[in-house]
Backbone as numpy.savetxt, mean C-alpha at the origin, in Angstrom:
# Nx Ny Nz CAx CAy CAz Cx Cy Cz
9.28 -13.02 -7.40 8.78 -11.92 -6.59 8.70 -12.32 -5.11
9.61 -13.14 -4.68 9.64 -13.59 -3.29 9.66 -12.39 -2.35
8.86 -12.49 -1.31 8.70 -11.47 -0.27 7.94 -10.23 -0.75
7.49 -10.19 -2.02 6.67 -9.07 -2.49 5.27 -9.51 -2.88
4.96 -10.80 -2.76 3.63 -11.30 -3.10 2.77 -11.41 -1.85
1.47 -11.23 -2.05 0.51 -11.34 -0.96 -0.56 -12.36 -1.32
-1.32 -12.82 -0.32 -2.42 -13.74 -0.58 -3.56 -13.06 -1.33
-3.80 -11.78 -1.02 -4.86 -11.02 -1.66 -4.34 -9.63 -1.99
-4.71 -9.16 -3.17 -4.29 -7.83 -3.61 -5.37 -6.80 -3.27
-4.95 -5.57 -3.05 -5.87 -4.45 -2.97 -6.27 -4.14 -4.41
-7.57 -4.15 -4.71 -8.03 -3.94 -6.08 -8.66 -2.56 -6.17
-8.15 -1.75 -7.12 -8.64 -0.39 -7.31 -9.02 -0.18 -8.78
-10.05 0.64 -9.05 -10.42 0.92 -10.43 -9.54 2.02 -11.04
-9.22 1.87 -12.31 -8.42 2.87 -13.01 -9.26 4.15 -13.19
-8.63 5.30 -13.02 -9.29 6.57 -13.26 -10.23 7.04 -12.17
-10.28 6.34 -11.04 -11.17 6.72 -9.93 -10.32 7.08 -8.72
-10.61 8.25 -8.14 -9.84 8.70 -6.98 -10.14 7.80 -5.78
-9.09 7.33 -5.11 -9.21 6.53 -3.90 -8.52 7.25 -2.76
-9.11 7.21 -1.59 -8.55 7.85 -0.41 -8.13 6.78 0.58
-6.89 6.87 1.06 -6.35 5.94 2.04 -6.22 6.65 3.38
-6.71 6.00 4.43 -6.54 6.47 5.79 -5.56 5.51 6.44
-4.37 5.98 6.75 -3.28 5.10 7.15 -2.90 5.36 8.60
-2.91 4.29 9.39 -2.52 4.37 10.79 -1.91 3.03 11.19
-1.53 2.90 12.43 -0.95 1.66 12.95 -1.47 1.43 14.35
-1.50 0.16 14.75 -1.94 -0.13 16.11 -0.82 -0.64 17.01
0.43 -0.69 16.47 1.51 -1.20 17.31 2.76 -0.31 17.28
3.46 -0.27 16.16 4.70 0.52 16.04 4.64 1.35 14.77
5.64 2.19 14.55 5.70 2.98 13.32 5.95 2.08 12.12
5.17 2.28 11.06 5.36 1.61 9.79 5.43 2.69 8.72
5.73 2.31 7.50 5.72 3.25 6.39 5.17 2.53 5.17
3.95 2.87 4.78 3.24 2.22 3.68 3.76 2.80 2.38
4.48 1.97 1.59 5.15 2.47 0.40 4.75 1.71 -0.86
4.39 2.45 -1.90 4.15 1.93 -3.24 5.01 2.76 -4.20
6.25 2.34 -4.44 7.17 3.14 -5.24 6.66 3.47 -6.64
5.92 2.56 -7.29 5.42 2.82 -8.63 4.43 3.97 -8.67
3.76 4.25 -7.56 2.81 5.35 -7.48 3.43 6.59 -6.85
4.67 6.49 -6.42 5.32 7.61 -5.75 4.74 7.88 -4.38
4.32 6.81 -3.69 3.68 6.96 -2.38 4.56 6.34 -1.30
4.73 7.09 -0.23 5.36 6.59 0.98 4.76 7.40 2.14
3.88 6.74 2.91 3.15 7.42 3.97 3.41 6.71 5.29
3.77 7.45 6.31 4.02 6.86 7.62 2.72 6.43 8.28
2.75 5.26 8.90 1.65 4.75 9.71 2.11 4.80 11.16
1.52 5.71 11.93 1.96 5.99 13.29 0.81 5.75 14.25
1.04 5.00 15.34 -0.03 4.77 16.31 -0.61 6.09 16.84
-1.94 6.17 16.89 -2.61 7.37 17.42 -2.73 8.50 16.42
-2.29 8.32 15.19 -2.35 9.37 14.18 -2.91 8.76 12.89
-3.72 9.52 12.16 -4.25 9.07 10.88 -3.70 9.98 9.79
-2.96 9.40 8.85 -2.46 10.14 7.69 -3.35 9.80 6.50
-3.63 10.78 5.67 -4.53 10.61 4.53 -3.76 10.82 3.24
-3.98 9.92 2.28 -3.35 10.03 0.96 -4.38 9.69 -0.10
-4.51 10.53 -1.12 -5.42 10.28 -2.23 -4.62 9.97 -3.48
-5.10 8.98 -4.26 -4.47 8.67 -5.54 -5.55 8.42 -6.58
-5.21 8.65 -7.84 -6.05 8.32 -8.97 -5.21 7.50 -9.93
-5.33 6.16 -9.90 -4.51 5.32 -10.76 -4.81 5.57 -12.25
-3.76 5.57 -13.06 -3.92 5.80 -14.50 -3.40 4.65 -15.34
-2.79 3.65 -14.73 -2.18 2.54 -15.45 -2.71 1.22 -14.90
-3.12 0.33 -15.82 -3.60 -1.00 -15.42 -2.43 -1.89 -15.06
-2.65 -2.86 -14.16 -1.61 -3.83 -13.85 -1.50 -4.14 -12.37
-0.46 -4.91 -12.05 -0.14 -5.28 -10.67 1.07 -4.47 -10.22
1.03 -3.98 -9.00 2.11 -3.17 -8.46 2.45 -3.68 -7.06
3.72 -3.67 -6.72 4.19 -4.17 -5.42 4.74 -3.05 -4.57
4.55 -3.19 -3.28 5.11 -2.26 -2.32 5.52 -3.01 -1.07
5.88 -2.25 -0.05 6.35 -2.88 1.18 6.34 -1.86 2.32
6.54 -2.38 3.52 6.76 -1.50 4.66 8.19 -0.99 4.54
8.37 0.32 4.58 9.69 0.91 4.40 10.28 1.46 5.69
9.73 1.02 6.81 10.23 1.43 8.12 10.75 0.19 8.82
11.89 0.27 9.45 12.40 -0.87 10.21 11.58 -0.98 11.50
10.50 -1.76 11.42 9.49 -1.76 12.46 9.58 -2.95 13.41
10.48 -3.87 13.16 10.59 -5.03 14.05 11.09 -6.25 13.32
11.03 -7.40 13.99 11.62 -8.62 13.44 10.88 -9.12 12.20
9.61 -8.83 12.05 8.84 -9.29 10.88 8.80 -8.24 9.76
9.64 -7.23 9.84 9.65 -6.14 8.86 9.78 -6.65 7.43
10.60 -7.65 7.18 10.82 -8.15 5.82 9.65 -8.93 5.26
8.59 -9.14 6.04 7.45 -9.93 5.60 6.17 -9.10 5.61
6.25 -7.85 5.17 5.10 -6.96 5.10 4.94 -6.41 3.68
4.61 -7.29 2.73 4.46 -6.82 1.35 3.09 -6.19 1.11
2.98 -5.43 0.02 1.73 -4.81 -0.42 1.59 -5.13 -1.90
0.42 -5.60 -2.31 0.14 -5.83 -3.72 -1.12 -5.07 -4.09
-1.06 -4.29 -5.17 -2.20 -3.52 -5.66 -2.46 -3.91 -7.10
-3.73 -4.18 -7.41 -4.13 -4.46 -8.79 -5.02 -3.32 -9.26
-4.66 -2.71 -10.38 -5.48 -1.66 -10.98 -6.23 -2.31 -12.14
-7.55 -2.21 -12.11 -8.39 -2.88 -13.10 -9.45 -1.93 -13.64
-10.12 -2.33 -14.73 -11.15 -1.50 -15.34 -12.53 -1.79 -14.79
-12.69 -2.89 -14.06 -14.00 -3.26 -13.54 -13.84 -4.12 -12.28
-14.95 -4.28 -11.54 -14.98 -5.14 -10.37 -15.87 -6.33 -10.66
-15.48 -7.51 -10.19 -16.31 -8.71 -10.36 -17.37 -8.78 -9.30
C-alpha cells in the first residue's frame, strides 16, 4: 500500500453520521475516498460540507485527486471504521 498509508488514521464509528468541513489554506485540493463514493474539492476561502454514515467496518484509503503541486503524490488519506472508541 505504498503511498496510500498514513501515520494516523481518521477513526469513525460505524452507523453514526459524521460531517466533514473541507477547505484548504494554500491551493485547490480534492479530498477523495473512492470506497465511500466521496470526492469533495478543498478550495481556499471556501468551506464545502459532506456528511457520511459509514456502514462497513474496516480500513479505507483515499488520496488527493487534484494535481495540486509537486507533493501531490504524497497526500494519502486513511479512514478506519470501528464499533467503539478507545
